[in-house]
C-alpha positions as a printed Julia matrix, in Angstrom:
175×3 Matrix{Float64}:
  12.15   -9.25   -9.24
   8.83   -7.71  -10.29
   7.75   -4.2    -9.25
   5.42   -5.46   -6.52
   8.09   -7.65   -4.92
  10.8    -5.02   -5.26
   8.71   -2.28   -3.69
   7.5    -4.54   -0.88
  11.07   -5.65   -0.18
  12.35   -2.08   -0.08
   9.53   -0.9     2.21
  10.15   -3.7     4.71
  13.95   -3.33    4.65
  13.77    0.45    5.0
  11.39    0.37    7.96
  13.39   -2.37    9.67
  16.65   -0.44    9.13
  15.09    2.65   10.74
  14.32    0.49   13.83
  11.41    2.71   14.78
   9.46    1.25   17.7
   5.79    1.18   16.81
   3.43    2.76   19.3
  -0.05    3.12   17.83
  -0.47    6.08   15.49
   3.22    6.74   14.95
   4.18    9.77   12.83
   7.74    8.42   12.49
   6.44    5.28   10.75
   4.3     7.31    8.36
   7.28    9.54    7.59
   9.42    6.44    6.9
   6.83    5.1     4.42
   6.67    8.48    2.66
  10.46    8.6     2.56
  11.03    5.18    0.98
   8.16    5.48   -1.51
   9.44    8.96   -2.38
  12.97    7.62   -2.96
  11.7     4.82   -5.22
   9.37    7.14   -7.14
  12.04    9.77   -7.78
  14.52    7.03   -8.84
  11.97    6.09  -11.5
  11.6     9.67  -12.68
   8.23   10.54  -11.13
   7.12   13.58   -9.2
   6.14   12.48   -5.69
   3.26   14.14   -3.86
   2.32   13.73   -0.21
   1.55   16.0     2.72
   5.22   16.72    3.47
   6.45   16.66   -0.13
   8.64   19.37   -1.6
   6.75   18.86   -4.92
   3.41   19.72   -3.36
   0.75   18.47   -0.96
  -1.04   15.14   -1.05
  -3.74   14.89   -3.68
  -6.65   12.48   -3.06
  -4.38    9.82   -1.55
  -1.61    9.91    1.04
   1.15    9.59   -1.55
   1.23    9.56   -5.35
   3.8     9.14   -8.08
   2.88   11.35  -10.99
   4.08   11.82  -14.55
   2.88   14.43  -17.01
   2.36   11.77  -19.65
   0.7     9.03  -17.62
  -0.95   10.74  -14.65
  -0.89    8.75  -11.42
   1.6     5.91  -11.74
   1.25    4.87   -8.09
  -1.31    5.73   -5.44
  -0.59    4.83   -1.81
  -2.45    4.97    1.47
  -0.84    4.46    4.85
  -3.13    3.77    7.79
  -1.83    2.96   11.25
  -5.07    3.17   13.21
  -8.25    1.1    13.35
  -9.59   -1.54   10.98
 -12.38    0.87    9.97
  -9.87    3.55    8.96
  -7.73    0.99    7.1
 -10.74   -0.11    5.07
 -11.85    3.49    4.43
  -8.4     4.25    3.03
  -8.44    1.09    0.94
 -11.72    2.14   -0.68
 -10.0     5.34   -1.85
  -7.39    3.25   -3.65
 -10.0     1.2    -5.46
 -11.57    4.38   -6.85
  -8.35    6.15   -7.91
  -7.15    5.64  -11.47
  -3.6     4.36  -11.08
  -1.83    1.3   -12.47
  -0.19    0.51   -9.15
  -1.83    0.87   -5.73
  -0.25    0.36   -2.31
  -1.87    0.0     1.1
   0.47    0.02    4.08
  -1.21   -0.66    7.4
  -0.82   -2.07   10.85
  -2.67   -5.15   11.94
  -4.73   -4.51   15.05
  -3.9    -6.79   17.95
  -6.52   -9.42   17.3
  -6.45  -13.2    17.35
  -7.1   -13.41   13.6
  -3.8   -11.68   12.7
  -5.44   -9.33   10.21
  -7.5   -11.99    8.41
 -10.74  -10.05    8.92
  -9.24   -6.96    7.27
  -7.97   -9.04    4.33
 -11.38  -10.73    3.99
 -13.1    -7.34    3.89
 -10.62   -6.08    1.28
 -11.33   -9.12   -0.88
 -15.08   -8.61   -0.45
 -14.84   -4.94   -1.43
 -12.72   -5.84   -4.47
 -15.35   -8.36   -5.56
 -18.17   -5.81   -5.22
 -16.46   -2.95   -7.08
 -17.75   -2.65  -10.65
 -15.14   -0.41  -12.3
 -11.86   -2.28  -12.11
  -9.31   -1.88  -14.88
  -7.56   -4.99  -16.14
  -3.92   -5.14  -15.04
  -4.19   -2.8   -12.03
  -1.76   -4.08   -9.46
  -2.25   -3.88   -5.69
   0.35   -4.3    -2.97
  -0.67   -4.74    0.66
   1.99   -4.43    3.37
   0.9    -5.33    6.91
   3.01   -4.46    9.89
   2.48   -5.61   13.46
   4.15   -5.75   16.82
   7.6    -7.29   17.3
   8.93   -6.59   13.79
   6.18   -8.63   12.16
   5.16   -8.03    8.56
   3.23   -9.75    5.77
   2.85   -8.75    2.13
   0.11   -9.6    -0.33
  -0.54   -8.75   -3.95
  -3.48   -8.75   -6.3
  -3.62   -8.11  -10.05
  -7.02   -7.22  -11.49
  -7.79   -9.89  -14.13
 -10.38   -8.0   -16.2
 -12.25   -4.75  -16.64
 -15.43   -4.19  -14.62
 -16.46   -6.66  -11.93
 -14.0    -9.39  -10.97
 -16.52  -11.71   -9.3
 -14.16  -12.75   -6.54
 -10.77  -11.6    -5.36
  -8.08  -13.42   -3.45
  -4.97  -11.69   -2.14
  -1.79  -13.64   -2.89
   0.74  -13.95   -0.06
   4.21  -12.82   -1.08
   7.51  -14.32    0.0
  10.21  -11.69    0.35
  13.93  -12.33    0.56
  15.14  -12.75    4.12
  16.44   -9.5     5.55
  19.06   -9.25    8.24
């Protein structure tokens, strides 16, 4: 299993195991995301920074894995509010220098099931002019009634990518 799939799988399984009912801007959900990303990061030998971290406060993004030799190894944003705030947080990820970037968000209750947000992410990716080849993005959407979807994107070249298309991910079935 590649890093993107493994991390997505562990996020989804962890949040489902916590059985936290989602109710809008839910601090318990945010704490769960920090907890699982912190566990994975520390297992891999990184320092983990976020607003409730014992290693120190968040720095630029909601959560970061850091190593003294490589800098940011992972940058993550978690947004459980409006589409505007989700996209604002996503733009931070595009600008941060990190090989792996994660956006965890909730899909607003709309008929399009989050398609508009994904379309805007793809549009922003296509417009950005300072991509680094090989950067990997993971998008984890959560919604009502235990719903989730995961998408990935790997930057194909330095600079402008021309167009971007998020790839849906199939995770192993969880009980």
